[in-house]
C-alpha positions, 0 to 999 in steps of 0.5 A: 500500500502506498504512503498516504498523501498529505496536502495543505488545507485551504485558507479559512473563510472567516478571520474570526467567528461571528459575534451575535449581532453580526450573525443576526445582521448577516442572517437578515441579508441572507434571508433577503437573498434566499429567494430566487426572484429577489436574487435575480432582482438584485443581480439585475439591478447591480448589473444594469447600465448606469448602476440603477434600474427602473422598476419598469425595467424589472417587472416585465422580466418575471411572470409575476404581478407588479405587487409581487415584484414590489413586495420582493423589492421592499424585502431587499430594500428593508434589508438595506441591500438596495435603495430607491429614488422616486422620479415622477411615476417610476422608482429607480433602484440601485445597489448599496455596495457596502451592504452587498459587500458584507455578503461577498466578504462572508464567502470570500477566502482570505488572502492572508491566513487568520491570526491563529493559523499564522501562529500555528503554521499550515495545517496538514490533512492526510487523505487516505484512499481505499 
């Protein structure tokens, strides 16, 4: 039998465990994007030319009523992920980058090891195949 292969494990995702308040805040954001329609709305607004999208451009894409789209936009807005501005008859929505970035930062691997990892060195993981 060949010697087991040893490989270095990946870097941790978080620098430190989440505190209670931060976990509650992130849970609210995750709940807001945990719906496929809201996730699509967020991506449509964020990728729209000029950085903002008129509600009139968002409603026709879905096979949903305007009040349902408005509900989903309200959930995203209440969570702080988007902001809106009324211009005449229409509301124009834009991403709130500092809030959306909190979601991205939660899942982005660290470029530098966590403090505890840096002190202890790399972690070796032994993979055994049968």
